GUROLO-820472 format. One record per residue (C-alpha): x, z, y. Coordinates in Angstrom, 3 decimals, decimal comma, padded with zeros to 6 digits. Layout:
[pt [X Z Y]]
...
END
This chain:
[pt [156,534 -048,017 -091,204]]
[pt [160,297 -048,100 -091,474]]
[pt [161,916 -051,024 -093,243]]
[pt [163,634 -050,465 -096,588]]
[pt [167,061 -051,055 -095,068]]
[pt [166,480 -048,448 -092,331]]
[pt [165,324 -045,929 -094,939]]
[pt [168,421 -046,646 -097,023]]
[pt [170,696 -046,132 -094,041]]
[pt [168,996 -042,855 -093,125]]
[pt [169,148 -041,679 -096,748]]
[pt [172,880 -042,306 -097,006]]
[pt [173,700 -040,688 -093,650]]
[pt [171,688 -037,615 -094,687]]
[pt [173,415 -037,540 -098,069]]
[pt [176,857 -037,674 -096,441]]
[pt [175,910 -034,929 -093,985]]
[pt [174,709 -032,514 -096,699]]
[pt [177,489 -033,337 -099,163]]
[pt [175,375 -033,082 -102,298]]
[pt [172,364 -034,809 -103,795]]
[pt [170,298 -031,652 -104,296]]
[pt [170,396 -030,710 -100,598]]
[pt [169,633 -034,281 -099,539]]
[pt [166,725 -034,348 -101,982]]
[pt [165,275 -031,160 -100,483]]
[pt [165,614 -032,547 -096,967]]
[pt [163,731 -035,691 -097,983]]
[pt [161,171 -033,840 -100,132]]
[pt [162,394 -035,650 -103,234]]
[pt [163,335 -034,441 -106,683]]
[pt [167,081 -034,484 -107,465]]
[pt [166,591 -037,220 -110,099]]
[pt [164,745 -039,338 -107,509]]
[pt [167,607 -038,929 -105,029]]
[pt [170,139 -039,816 -107,733]]
[pt [168,122 -042,926 -108,612]]
[pt [167,913 -043,898 -104,939]]
[pt [171,696 -043,739 -104,559]]
[pt [172,187 -045,712 -107,767]]
[pt [169,804 -048,427 -106,541]]
[pt [171,667 -048,669 -103,236]]
[pt [175,004 -048,995 -105,030]]
[pt [173,564 -051,573 -107,430]]
[pt [172,297 -053,687 -104,539]]
[pt [175,678 -053,575 -102,801]]
[pt [177,689 -053,945 -105,993]]
[pt [180,082 -051,079 -105,152]]
[pt [180,335 -047,326 -105,717]]
[pt [179,662 -045,429 -102,484]]
[pt [180,122 -041,857 -103,702]]
[pt [181,876 -039,944 -106,451]]
[pt [179,561 -037,347 -107,987]]
[pt [180,299 -033,928 -109,417]]
[pt [177,794 -031,321 -110,556]]
[pt [177,836 -029,628 -107,130]]
[pt [178,957 -032,153 -104,540]]
[pt [179,732 -035,736 -103,705]]
[pt [182,728 -037,350 -102,007]]
[pt [182,576 -040,731 -100,358]]
[pt [184,648 -043,621 -101,651]]
[pt [186,448 -045,842 -099,107]]
[pt [183,476 -048,191 -099,351]]
[pt [181,169 -045,244 -098,775]]
[pt [183,090 -044,227 -095,653]]
[pt [182,761 -047,778 -094,312]]
[pt [179,044 -047,831 -095,098]]
[pt [178,550 -044,454 -093,383]]
[pt [180,407 -045,578 -090,263]]
[pt [178,244 -048,676 -089,838]]
[pt [175,031 -046,911 -090,877]]
[pt [175,517 -044,237 -088,225]]
[pt [176,179 -046,842 -085,545]]
[pt [173,234 -049,056 -086,561]]
[pt [170,762 -046,170 -086,607]]
[pt [171,940 -045,069 -083,157]]
[pt [171,486 -048,606 -081,843]]
[pt [167,986 -048,839 -083,315]]
[pt [167,116 -045,559 -081,638]]
[pt [168,489 -046,774 -078,304]]
[pt [166,564 -050,050 -078,635]]
[pt [163,271 -048,249 -079,231]]
[pt [163,878 -045,988 -076,238]]
[pt [164,787 -048,952 -074,035]]
[pt [161,496 -050,746 -074,710]]
[pt [159,301 -047,655 -074,611]]
[pt [157,669 -046,503 -071,415]]
[pt [160,109 -044,757 -069,086]]
[pt [157,277 -042,461 -068,075]]
[pt [156,783 -041,081 -071,566]]
[pt [158,122 -037,635 -072,485]]
[pt [161,556 -037,473 -074,192]]
[pt [161,227 -037,667 -077,944]]
[pt [163,253 -038,283 -081,075]]
[pt [166,234 -036,660 -082,774]]
[pt [168,998 -034,937 -080,764]]
[pt [172,117 -033,728 -082,594]]
[pt [173,966 -030,929 -080,770]]
[pt [177,219 -029,198 -081,735]]
[pt [178,503 -025,910 -080,285]]
[pt [181,157 -023,343 -081,132]]
[pt [180,183 -020,757 -083,705]]
[pt [179,770 -017,534 -081,714]]
[pt [178,669 -019,069 -078,401]]
[pt [176,320 -021,444 -080,185]]
[pt [174,650 -018,623 -082,073]]
[pt [174,291 -016,132 -079,229]]
[pt [173,682 -018,398 -076,226]]
[pt [172,950 -022,039 -077,081]]
[pt [170,444 -021,278 -079,851]]
[pt [168,136 -019,270 -077,523]]
[pt [168,386 -022,061 -074,944]]
[pt [167,432 -024,626 -077,600]]
[pt [164,366 -022,494 -078,294]]
[pt [163,396 -022,665 -074,616]]
[pt [164,129 -026,414 -074,511]]
[pt [161,852 -026,955 -077,520]]
[pt [158,974 -025,309 -075,669]]
[pt [159,446 -027,664 -072,722]]
[pt [160,042 -030,801 -074,809]]
[pt [158,069 -030,377 -078,043]]
[pt [158,563 -034,023 -079,085]]
[pt [162,350 -033,713 -079,279]]
[pt [163,743 -032,729 -082,674]]
[pt [166,965 -030,742 -082,148]]
[pt [169,575 -030,348 -084,883]]
[pt [172,051 -027,651 -083,782]]
[pt [175,285 -027,323 -085,742]]
[pt [177,672 -024,482 -084,928]]
[pt [181,300 -024,737 -085,965]]
[pt [184,698 -023,917 -084,498]]
[pt [186,432 -026,865 -086,143]]
[pt [186,972 -029,967 -083,998]]
[pt [184,506 -032,798 -084,515]]
[pt [184,627 -036,499 -083,804]]
[pt [181,511 -037,262 -081,789]]
[pt [181,969 -041,004 -082,099]]
[pt [182,239 -040,995 -085,897]]
[pt [179,942 -038,069 -086,732]]
[pt [176,858 -039,287 -084,908]]
[pt [176,597 -036,061 -082,879]]
[pt [174,969 -036,718 -079,495]]
[pt [176,323 -033,747 -077,527]]
[pt [179,108 -031,185 -077,992]]
[pt [179,219 -027,986 -075,943]]
[pt [182,711 -026,594 -075,487]]
[pt [184,773 -024,368 -073,205]]
[pt [187,770 -026,206 -071,771]]
[pt [188,704 -029,860 -071,907]]
[pt [188,772 -032,038 -075,012]]
[pt [191,613 -034,529 -075,484]]
[pt [189,437 -037,430 -076,685]]
[pt [189,495 -040,028 -073,910]]
[pt [186,527 -041,868 -075,425]]
[pt [184,175 -039,115 -074,304]]
[pt [182,293 -038,474 -071,102]]
[pt [181,737 -034,930 -069,846]]
[pt [179,612 -032,926 -067,459]]
[pt [180,602 -029,466 -066,257]]
[pt [177,816 -026,990 -066,902]]
[pt [179,437 -023,774 -065,680]]
[pt [182,679 -022,651 -064,046]]
[pt [184,413 -019,939 -066,028]]
[pt [187,568 -018,180 -064,826]]
[pt [189,765 -015,835 -066,876]]
[pt [190,814 -012,346 -065,805]]
[pt [192,844 -009,385 -067,013]]
[pt [190,708 -006,398 -067,938]]
[pt [190,817 -003,010 -069,649]]
[pt [188,475 -000,123 -070,351]]
[pt [188,389 002,927 -068,031]]
[pt [189,457 005,010 -071,028]]
[pt [192,659 003,003 -071,464]]
[pt [193,452 003,006 -067,733]]
[pt [192,970 006,777 -067,512]]
[pt [195,455 007,291 -070,341]]
[pt [198,081 004,701 -069,432]]
[pt [197,610 004,010 -065,722]]
[pt [196,634 000,825 -063,894]]
[pt [199,287 -001,922 -063,552]]
[pt [200,070 -002,944 -059,980]]
[pt [202,269 -005,965 -060,780]]
[pt [202,806 -008,434 -063,617]]
[pt [206,099 -006,699 -064,381]]
[pt [204,112 -003,541 -065,198]]
[pt [202,493 -005,331 -068,151]]
[pt [205,744 -004,935 -070,093]]
[pt [205,017 -001,210 -070,308]]
[pt [201,401 -001,606 -071,424]]
[pt [199,616 -002,289 -074,690]]
[pt [198,203 -005,813 -074,463]]
[pt [195,649 -007,305 -076,843]]
[pt [196,429 -010,909 -077,740]]
[pt [193,835 -013,545 -078,514]]
[pt [195,593 -016,184 -080,621]]
[pt [194,157 -019,628 -079,850]]
[pt [195,091 -023,002 -081,290]]
[pt [198,819 -023,659 -080,855]]
[pt [199,325 -021,411 -077,819]]
[pt [202,575 -019,453 -077,874]]
[pt [201,949 -015,962 -079,218]]
[pt [201,795 -013,298 -076,503]]
[pt [202,553 -015,657 -073,611]]
[pt [200,183 -015,333 -070,642]]
[pt [200,347 -017,948 -067,889]]
[pt [198,823 -016,562 -064,711]]
[pt [198,327 -018,010 -061,245]]
[pt [198,279 -016,353 -057,834]]
[pt [197,228 -018,863 -055,203]]
[pt [199,572 -021,845 -055,559]]
[pt [202,152 -019,766 -057,421]]
[pt [202,159 -019,404 -061,218]]
[pt [204,055 -017,025 -063,469]]
[pt [204,576 -016,716 -067,206]]
[pt [204,722 -013,259 -068,719]]
[pt [205,514 -012,163 -072,270]]
[pt [203,230 -009,334 -073,369]]
[pt [203,383 -006,978 -076,329]]
[pt [200,830 -004,995 -078,275]]
[pt [199,867 -003,786 -081,717]]
[pt [196,628 -005,770 -081,994]]
[pt [195,946 -009,502 -082,041]]
[pt [193,306 -011,774 -083,549]]
[pt [192,140 -015,378 -083,505]]
[pt [188,553 -014,211 -082,943]]
[pt [187,407 -013,634 -079,360]]
[pt [184,689 -011,121 -080,223]]
[pt [187,168 -009,002 -082,153]]
[pt [189,722 -008,746 -079,338]]
[pt [186,945 -007,984 -076,869]]
[pt [185,716 -005,113 -079,049]]
[pt [189,253 -003,702 -079,190]]
[pt [189,466 -003,750 -075,399]]
[pt [186,130 -001,943 -075,189]]
[pt [187,496 000,666 -077,594]]
[pt [190,396 001,349 -075,209]]
[pt [193,266 -000,231 -077,141]]
[pt [194,817 -002,204 -074,291]]
[pt [194,692 -004,893 -071,619]]
[pt [192,999 -008,175 -072,487]]
[pt [192,882 -011,637 -070,904]]
[pt [189,301 -012,913 -071,168]]
[pt [186,851 -015,276 -069,458]]
[pt [184,287 -014,074 -066,928]]
[pt [181,472 -015,288 -069,180]]
[pt [182,523 -012,795 -071,876]]
[pt [183,275 -010,014 -069,407]]
[pt [180,192 -010,182 -067,164]]
[pt [177,928 -007,653 -068,875]]
[pt [180,752 -005,168 -069,466]]
[pt [182,012 -005,332 -065,890]]
[pt [178,496 -004,758 -064,640]]
[pt [177,999 -001,745 -066,921]]
[pt [181,450 -000,343 -066,109]]
[pt [182,721 -000,492 -069,689]]
[pt [185,549 -002,776 -068,533]]
[pt [187,437 -003,094 -065,259]]
[pt [189,409 -005,971 -063,793]]
[pt [193,138 -005,259 -063,353]]
[pt [195,464 -007,317 -061,179]]
[pt [192,462 -009,308 -059,874]]
[pt [194,690 -011,587 -057,795]]
[pt [196,121 -013,093 -061,003]]
[pt [193,959 -015,471 -063,033]]
[pt [194,509 -017,886 -065,893]]
[pt [193,434 -021,561 -065,617]]
[pt [189,663 -021,850 -065,934]]
[pt [187,895 -022,415 -069,232]]
[pt [184,872 -024,191 -067,742]]
[pt [181,901 -025,012 -069,946]]
[pt [181,375 -028,733 -070,572]]
[pt [178,884 -030,915 -072,386]]
[pt [180,640 -033,884 -073,986]]
[pt [178,934 -037,105 -075,059]]
[pt [180,167 -040,462 -076,366]]
[pt [178,393 -043,040 -074,196]]
[pt [177,028 -042,545 -070,697]]
[pt [175,603 -046,059 -070,295]]
[pt [173,293 -045,817 -073,317]]
[pt [172,540 -042,104 -073,111]]
[pt [169,068 -041,317 -074,394]]
[pt [166,338 -039,710 -072,321]]
[pt [166,340 -036,662 -074,603]]
[pt [170,111 -036,206 -074,189]]
[pt [169,810 -036,431 -070,409]]
[pt [166,924 -033,959 -070,485]]
[pt [168,938 -031,491 -072,565]]
[pt [172,008 -031,714 -070,321]]
[pt [169,889 -031,265 -067,190]]
[pt [168,186 -028,298 -068,853]]
[pt [171,529 -026,615 -069,598]]
[pt [172,750 -027,146 -066,028]]
[pt [169,502 -025,670 -064,713]]
[pt [169,686 -022,588 -066,942]]
[pt [173,354 -021,851 -066,242]]
[pt [172,789 -022,082 -062,502]]
[pt [170,299 -019,232 -062,449]]
[pt [170,933 -016,329 -060,012]]
[pt [174,096 -014,330 -060,764]]
[pt [174,229 -010,789 -062,016]]
[pt [174,562 -007,977 -059,539]]
[pt [177,851 -007,773 -057,692]]
[pt [180,819 -006,326 -059,522]]
[pt [184,049 -007,056 -057,718]]
[pt [185,913 -010,355 -057,854]]
[pt [183,488 -012,044 -060,264]]
[pt [180,312 -011,691 -058,249]]
[pt [180,801 -014,904 -056,277]]
[pt [181,466 -017,077 -059,288]]
[pt [179,482 -015,824 -062,258]]
[pt [176,439 -017,860 -063,255]]
[pt [174,454 -016,836 -066,297]]
[pt [171,210 -017,884 -067,941]]
[pt [168,180 -015,849 -067,020]]
END
């Protein structure tokens, strides 16, 4: 049976994660009044207010933020301690918190979590999908799955899949407007711009061997959503710069074609990030190994310059 202090720590971490007492009460199978009483008892014992309440949400006080920081760390250490003394031959078990980007997490990572759960039924996986940056160290998330590098030097990373970026367009567009034969030709074409982070608008940086060039492109359509710009390219509205992961199925079906294949943008490889390699849990290692295994399945059928590098889940 868990000690009272452990239960209090878990209750407060859950409360902070949900952001309101009603949701935390449902997660713990409590009534809202019981959850409210539990928070009040915790605050009374500590002699400080941990959270400001409204009718719909809570916000942590500075003392609450401090309590959450230490509670998250202590619970992680307790979990690591139990794993360290348990038999190394036992199956991975316990809670694994995973974060992935919204679209990729929904369409690709979620099905893989389903397969992982069949192989490791004793591991409880909490998958959160969001495009906003997260702090793995402070949030208590075990693993984050992202394309490209993260700037946080406190993190470790493992590359799961290589992922180059190519210029592409639909056959319909190329039939109407012709196929560019040089980067200079892009000035006369409609280009679809995917606005990302703080990247300069309409600036494509492309490499050819050891040589790199920067080209300013123009077009009538742009969006900060990758699925939207991809759909516009499929509809024949222009030339798009996109990763091979997103292009694979459409290149294979012929709905898109690579243009200027000798020019590529720096890779957006897929990484799994985690805070601490030395104390990594067995379930986290199992999940990372599972992802690497699934993304290294046999490639799709050959379709031009991507066939040697594409690696997709079965």
